[in-house]
N, C-alpha and C positions, 0 to 999 in steps of 0.2 A: 740211686734210690730205688728200692723195691717196695712193692705194695705191702709185703709181709713185715716191713719195718714198723708199720702202724701198731703192731701188737706189742712192741717194746714199751709203749706208754702205759700199758695195763699193769706193768710191774711197779710203777711209781705213781700210782693214782693220787696219793696224798700229797706228794711233792708237786705233782703237776697242778693240783688244785691250789696249792699255797703260792707257787712262784710264777706260774704262767700269767702274762698280761691279759687283761680283759679288753673291753672295747668302749670307746666314748658313747654316751647315751644317744648322741645325735645320729649315730649309725642306725639305730633301731627306729628312731623317728622317721628318718628318710627312707629306710627300707619299707616301712608300712605305707608311707605316702606314695612312693613310686609304684609299689606293687598294687596298691589300691585294694588291699585285702580287708574284709570286714571281720568284726569280732565273732560273727556267726560261722566263719569258715575255719576248718581245721588246718593246722600247720604240721609239716613233717620236717624233722631235723635229722640230718645225716652226720653221724659222728659227734654226738653231744659231749663227749669227754666227761667233765665233771659238772657240766651245766652252766658254764660261764656265759655263753650266748643265749642259753635257754631262759635264764632268770628274767632278763629285761622284757622279753616277750610274754612270759608267764605273768609278770606283774601287770601287764596291760590286759590281762583277762583272756588270753587265747588258750584254746585247747590244743595241745601239742603232743604228737607222737614222736618219740626220740628213738633213733636207732644207734646203738653203740656196741661195737664188737667185743670190747674188753669187759670181762666179767667184773673186775674190781672197779673199773671206771663206772660201769653201769650201776653198781651198788652204791658207789659214792654219789653219783648224780641223783639217784633215788632219795638218798638222805638229804642232799642239798636242796632238793626240789619238793620235799615232803609237804611244804606249806601250800602247794598248788595242786589241788585234786584233779585239775584238768590236764595234768602232765603225766604221760605214761612212758616208761623207758623199757624198750625191748633189747635184750642182749643177743645180738646177732649181727652179721655183716649185712650191708645193704644188698650185696649180691645174692645172699640166701633168703632175704626177707621176701615173703609172698606178697607181691604187689597188690595194693588196694587201688583198683583202677578208678581214675577220675574222682578221687576222694579228697584232694587237698587244694586249697586256694593258694598256698605258698609252700615251697620247699626251700629250706635254707641249710647251708653248711658253712661252719666257721672253722677255718684252719684245718679242714679235713678233706676237702673235695679232691685234692691231689692224691689222696690214698685210695680213692675208689677206682675200680677197674675201668680203664679208659674205653674199652669196647662196649660197655653197657651203661655207663653212668648217665649220659644224657637221654638215652632211649627210655630207660626205666623211670627217670624223673618225668619225662613227657607223658608216660603212661599213667603215672600216679596223679598228675595234675588235672584239675577240672578245667573246663573251657575258660579261657581268659586268665588262667593261673600263671604264676611266675616262679622262676628259679632264681635264688639269690646265693651268690658265693662271696664270702667275706674272709678277710685274714689280715693280720698285722705283718708288716715287713719292717726291717731295720733300715734306717736311712744311711746306707753305706757311702753316700757322697760325703758325709762328714768324716768318716774313717771306716775302715772295714768292720769296726766293732760298733758303729753307730753312735759313738760318743763325740765330743767336741774336737777331737784330734789332739795333736801335740805330743809331748814326751810320754804320756801314759799310753797312747796308741802305739808309739814306737816300742815300748816295753811289751805290750800285748802281742804285737806282730812278732817280736823276737821269741816270745813264749810259744806261739804256734809254729814258727819256723823250726824250732828245736824239737818240740814234742809231738806236733800233729800237722805236718806240712800238707797232708791230704785235705785238711779243712780250710786251706787258704783261699778257696774260691768263695763266691757269694753263698750266703746261707740258703737253706731250703725255703725260707719264707719269701725269698725273692720271687717265687712262683706267683705270688699274689700281687706284686707291684705292677705299675703301669707298663713296664717293659716285659712283663710276663706273658704267658700264653692264654690267659683266661678269655679275653675278648675273641681271639681267633678260634679258640675251641668252641665257643658258643656258635660262631658263624659256621664253622665246619660241620657242626652237627646237623644243620639245616632244619632244626626243629623249633628254634626260638628267634624272636625278633632281635635286632641289635641291642646289646646290653647298655643300660644306663650305668655310667661309671662315676663314682664319688670317692673323694680322698679326704682323710681326716688326720692332720699332723698332731702328734702329741708326744709327751716324753715322760720318763719316770727315772728317779734317782734310786739306784740300788746300793745298799751297803755291801761290803765285801762278802759276807756270808750269804746274803740274799742273792747276789749276782752269781756266786758259785752254785747256789741252789737252782737258779734259773738254767744255767748251763747243763746241770744234771738232768734236766727234762728234755734236752735236745737229743734226738735219736742218733745223730751222727757222732755226738760226744759220747754217748753211752756205749756205742759200738766200738770205741777205741780199745786197744789193748789195755789191761788194767794198769800196768806200769806207766805207759804213756799218758793215760788219763790222770793218774795221780801226779805225775810230773808237771803236766799242763796246769792242773788246778793249783798246785803249789806255786808255780811261777806266776800265775794270774793273781793269786792272793797276795803274794809279795809285792807285785807291781801296784795293786790297788792300795795296799797299806802304805806304800811309799808316797802316794799321791792323794792323800786325803781320805782314804778308806771308803771311797764311794765312786760310782761312775754313773753319769747321766746318759741313758740310752734314748735316742730320738727315734720314734716310730712313725709310721703312717698306717692307719687302718684303711683298707681298700674295700669298697663295696661294688659288686657287679649285680645288677638286677635285669633279667630278661624275661619278657612275656612269651608264653607259649604261642606259637603260630596257630591260626585258625585251621 
């Protein structure tokens, strides 16, 4: 996985907005409670995408500066967030953003922190946070213990495994979203930075049923699937579609939303 893969999402902004899963409301209630941020403090979001994680906090009255490197995604997020005058979207990378020193009570990043440059992401966040401020990293991961596809297992999973084995064996490992689960690197990365207190970790199990077309649309938002050879991708999607249609024309994906919140050290 390379940092530059993040720009593949900009080509599919509308699809990303339509198919990507959001987050349970409890995530944002707990985030604000743990961080202890007040409504008078500004928030900074890194990689806002189409505003899926921005809206719940904007509805709670916060002023939010959003950084989004994709021009199409930035424009779509401005449209989606137009009802919130306190939200501002800047189209640029976090690496190129001229840091506002000690200006934010909370920095958060939803499903985007792994795309940021490892050598600067924690240091720049620490510089932008005010005293006592917090950095929050959140993301959904698929519960692969049920099956590699996150569904309930059984014959459908066998068919999906066969489809990947034939058309995309390179995708047989854990998905990129595993970066955010409890076995991922986030807590250790916080510790290694030396800039933050130990992260508070919360987990939120939830699920969603996808009809065939919706599930194929979701797969089309994953950068590893989009980077497949055109013929292989078409063959894979056709095989997945046939498998889903043979087993009820839907699949239930079991997710876990993960939240990590760490306070800046004095």
